[in-house]
C-alpha positions in Angstrom: 179.4 -119.2 -199.6 176.2 -117.3 -198.9 173.4 -116.1 -201.2 174.1 -112.6 -200.0 177.7 -112.8 -201.3 176.5 -114.0 -204.7 173.9 -111.3 -204.9 176.5 -108.7 -204.0 178.9 -110.1 -206.6 176.4 -110.2 -209.4 175.4 -106.5 -208.7 179.0 -105.4 -208.8 179.5 -107.1 -212.1 176.3 -105.6 -213.5 177.2 -102.0 -212.5 181.0 -102.3 -213.0 181.7 -100.3 -209.9 182.1 -101.3 -206.3 180.9 -97.8 -205.2 177.7 -97.8 -207.3 176.9 -101.4 -206.3 177.3 -100.5 -202.6 174.9 -97.5 -203.1 172.4 -99.6 -204.9 172.5 -102.4 -202.3 172.4 -100.0 -199.4 175.7 -101.0 -197.8 178.9 -99.2 -197.3 181.6 -99.8 -199.9 184.1 -101.2 -197.4 181.6 -103.9 -196.3 180.8 -104.8 -199.9 184.5 -105.1 -200.7 185.1 -107.3 -197.7 182.3 -109.7 -198.8 183.8 -109.9 -202.3 187.3 -110.6 -200.8 185.9 -113.3 -198.6 184.3 -114.9 -201.7 187.5 -114.8 -203.6 189.4 -116.3 -200.6 186.9 -119.1 -200.3 187.2 -119.9 -204.0 190.9 -119.3 -204.0 190.8 -117.3 -207.2 190.6 -113.7 -208.4 187.0 -112.8 -209.5 187.3 -109.1 -210.3 190.0 -107.0 -212.0 190.1 -103.7 -210.3 191.2 -100.4 -212.0 190.8 -96.7 -211.5 187.6 -96.7 -213.7 185.9 -99.6 -211.9 185.9 -103.4 -212.0 185.5 -106.1 -214.6 185.1 -109.8 -214.0 188.0 -112.1 -214.7 187.3 -115.3 -216.6 186.6 -117.1 -213.3 184.4 -114.2 -212.2 182.4 -114.3 -215.4 181.8 -118.0 -215.0 180.7 -117.5 -211.4 178.4 -114.6 -212.3 176.5 -116.7 -214.9 176.0 -119.6 -212.4 175.2 -117.2 -209.6 172.4 -115.5 -211.5 170.9 -119.0 -212.0 171.2 -119.8 -208.3 169.6 -116.5 -207.3 166.7 -117.1 -209.7 166.1 -120.5 -208.2 166.3 -119.1 -204.7 163.7 -116.4 -205.6 161.5 -119.0 -207.1 161.8 -121.1 -203.9 160.8 -118.2 -201.7 157.8 -117.4 -203.9 156.7 -121.1 -203.8 157.1 -121.2 -200.0 155.1 -118.1 -199.6 152.3 -119.3 -201.9 152.2 -122.6 -200.2 151.8 -121.2 -196.7 149.3 -118.4 -197.7 145.9 -119.8 -196.9 143.1 -119.1 -194.6 140.0 -116.8 -194.5 139.8 -113.0 -194.8 136.7 -110.9 -194.2 136.3 -107.7 -196.1 133.5 -105.2 -195.7 132.2 -102.7 -198.4 129.3 -100.4 -198.8 126.9 -101.4 -201.5 128.1 -98.7 -204.0 131.7 -99.8 -203.4 131.0 -103.4 -203.8 129.2 -102.8 -207.1 132.5 -101.6 -208.5 135.0 -103.5 -206.5 133.5 -106.8 -205.4 133.9 -108.9 -208.6 137.3 -107.6 -209.6 138.6 -108.1 -206.1 137.4 -111.7 -206.0 138.9 -112.4 -209.4 142.3 -110.9 -208.4 142.4 -112.9 -205.1 141.5 -116.1 -206.9 144.3 -115.5 -209.4 147.0 -114.5 -206.8 146.0 -116.5 -203.8 143.6 -119.3 -204.7 143.9 -120.9 -201.2 142.7 -117.8 -199.4 138.9 -117.8 -199.0 137.2 -114.4 -199.0 134.1 -113.5 -196.9 132.7 -110.3 -198.5 130.3 -108.3 -196.4 128.0 -105.6 -197.9 126.7 -103.2 -195.4 126.4 -99.5 -194.4 129.8 -97.9 -193.6 128.7 -97.3 -190.0 127.9 -101.0 -189.6 131.2 -101.9 -191.1 133.1 -99.8 -188.6 131.3 -101.6 -185.8 132.1 -105.0 -187.3 135.8 -104.0 -187.6 135.9 -102.8 -184.0 134.4 -106.2 -182.9 137.0 -108.0 -185.1 134.3 -109.6 -187.2 136.1 -108.0 -190.2 139.7 -108.0 -191.1 139.4 -105.2 -193.6 136.9 -102.6 -194.7 136.5 -99.8 -197.2 135.2 -96.9 -195.1 134.2 -93.3 -195.7 134.7 -92.1 -192.1 137.2 -93.8 -189.8 137.2 -91.4 -186.8 140.0 -92.0 -184.3 140.2 -95.8 -183.8 143.4 -96.7 -182.0 144.9 -100.0 -183.2 143.5 -99.6 -186.8 145.6 -99.1 -189.8 144.0 -96.4 -192.0 145.1 -95.9 -195.6 143.3 -93.1 -197.5 143.2 -94.2 -201.1 140.7 -92.4 -203.3 138.1 -89.7 -203.5 134.7 -90.0 -205.3 132.8 -87.2 -206.9 129.1 -87.0 -206.0 126.4 -86.7 -208.6 122.8 -85.9 -208.8 121.1 -88.9 -210.3 117.6 -88.7 -211.8 115.3 -89.6 -214.6 116.2 -87.2 -217.4 112.5 -86.6 -218.4 111.3 -86.0 -214.8 113.4 -83.0 -213.7 114.8 -80.0 -215.5 118.5 -80.7 -215.0 121.3 -79.9 -217.3 122.9 -82.9 -219.1 126.3 -81.2 -219.2 128.3 -79.1 -216.8 127.5 -79.3 -213.1 125.2 -78.3 -210.3 125.6 -76.3 -207.1 123.7 -77.0 -203.9 121.5 -73.9 -204.6 120.5 -75.5 -207.9 119.0 -78.5 -206.1 117.8 -77.1 -202.8 114.2 -77.7 -203.8 114.8 -81.0 -205.7 112.9 -83.9 -204.1 115.6 -86.4 -202.9 115.6 -90.0 -201.7 118.6 -90.5 -199.5 120.0 -93.0 -197.0 119.4 -92.3 -193.3 121.9 -90.6 -191.0 123.6 -93.8 -190.1 125.1 -93.9 -193.6 128.4 -92.2 -194.3 127.1 -90.7 -197.5 124.2 -89.0 -195.7 126.7 -87.4 -193.3 128.6 -85.9 -196.2 125.5 -84.5 -197.9 124.0 -83.0 -194.7 127.4 -81.4 -193.8 127.6 -79.7 -197.2 124.0 -78.4 -197.0 124.6 -77.2 -193.4 127.7 -75.4 -194.5 125.6 -73.5 -197.0 122.9 -72.8 -194.4 120.3 -75.0 -196.2 118.7 -78.4 -195.8 118.1 -81.0 -198.5 114.5 -81.6 -199.6 114.4 -85.3 -198.5 111.1 -86.9 -199.4 112.1 -90.5 -198.5 114.9 -92.3 -196.7 116.0 -95.7 -197.9 119.0 -97.7 -196.7 119.0 -100.2 -199.4 120.7 -99.2 -202.7 118.6 -101.4 -204.9 115.3 -100.0 -203.6 116.7 -96.4 -203.6 117.6 -96.7 -207.2 114.3 -98.2 -208.1 112.6 -95.1 -206.7 114.9 -92.9 -208.8 114.2 -95.0 -211.8 110.5 -94.7 -211.3 110.9 -90.9 -211.3 109.5 -90.5 -207.7 112.6 -88.6 -206.6 116.2 -87.9 -207.5 119.2 -88.8 -205.3 122.8 -87.9 -204.6 125.2 -90.7 -205.0 128.7 -91.5 -206.2 129.0 -92.7 -209.8 129.2 -96.3 -208.7 125.5 -96.2 -207.8 124.6 -96.1 -211.5 126.8 -99.0 -212.2 124.9 -101.1 -209.7 121.6 -99.8 -211.1 122.8 -101.0 -214.5 120.9 -98.2 -216.3 122.8 -95.8 -218.5 119.6 -93.9 -219.2 119.7 -92.2 -215.8 121.0 -88.7 -215.8 124.1 -88.2 -213.8 125.2 -84.6 -213.2 128.3 -83.7 -211.0 127.9 -81.6 -207.9 130.2 -78.6 -207.9 131.0 -78.4 -204.2 134.3 -79.1 -202.5 132.5 -80.8 -199.7 130.5 -83.0 -202.0 133.1 -85.8 -202.2 133.4 -89.2 -200.5 136.8 -90.3 -199.3 137.5 -94.0 -199.4 139.8 -95.3 -196.7 141.1 -98.9 -196.5 140.8 -99.7 -192.8 142.1 -102.8 -191.2 143.2 -104.3 -187.9 146.8 -103.3 -187.1 149.5 -105.1 -189.1 150.6 -107.2 -186.2 147.0 -108.5 -185.7 146.4 -109.3 -189.4 147.2 -112.7 -190.6 149.6 -113.2 -193.6 146.4 -113.8 -195.7 144.9 -110.6 -194.4 148.1 -108.6 -195.2 148.1 -110.1 -198.7 144.4 -109.4 -199.2 145.0 -105.7 -198.3 147.7 -105.4 -200.9 145.4 -106.9 -203.5 142.5 -104.8 -202.5 144.4 -101.6 -202.9 146.0 -102.7 -206.2 142.5 -103.5 -207.6 141.2 -100.1 -206.4 144.1 -98.2 -208.0 143.7 -100.2 -211.3 139.9 -99.6 -211.5 140.5 -95.8 -211.2 143.5 -95.8 -213.6 141.4 -97.7 -216.2 138.5 -95.4 -215.9 136.2 -98.1 -214.5 135.4 -96.2 -211.3 133.2 -93.2 -212.3 134.1 -90.0 -210.7 137.0 -91.4 -208.6 140.5 -90.0 -208.3 143.4 -91.5 -206.4 144.7 -89.7 -203.3 147.1 -92.3 -201.9 
């Protein structure tokens, strides 16, 4: 007697039809019928009463079904226990500062809950640096904004972030509702990250498409310092909504940019599946689950799911 036979038999009893059970299990009806017949032969008793409308269990079949359900539950529990027991190791995950401000703590909590024996190494850096670290196999996973054409990587586009103008409300005459076009902010003094940052590439490309250049008065590659400058009223900035979360200041004005290029695409990039450890594969699932949950719960400002 095989677990597969018991699983087949239980499904036939649940659906009351050999044909529907075969379709549900992804096997042909003749193969399913053959497995049930083998089971009946092994037990030397009739398990199903067949009719033109379907099948019903005999008394022996009903007794077997009840015990088989218990056996299958125990088998599933054994598989989960074995998987949990062997899932250990280290996984390195890279994120940009704005991403980690939203994702870092929830990800760590989720991993500790699901896989307490897997140790995370979280790296916060510019997206360009993260790509290099992933190429050198110093990271297993990373949330990137531009992945390019890297052979051997697994790339999973997951969400898109709206970009906002962020500024001190009493420093610049910006609307508190509605949105802004690039023409509205072409003269606005901005503090932005340098060109090595994925966000800067998005901003420069959007302005270039309009035949304009942003009025950049300072370049800062650290998010904390950049937001300090905005908080001091020395310049405004263009950032995803997550930047204000990291700044922990609800008093900053955040106005969406109305431009189809003013979005930041988040891609979960990893080594290929055959190169990732079981812990790495599990961490990627958890990472994507947490990202989806944060968007669904409205905890990722300006983000919408794309995958």
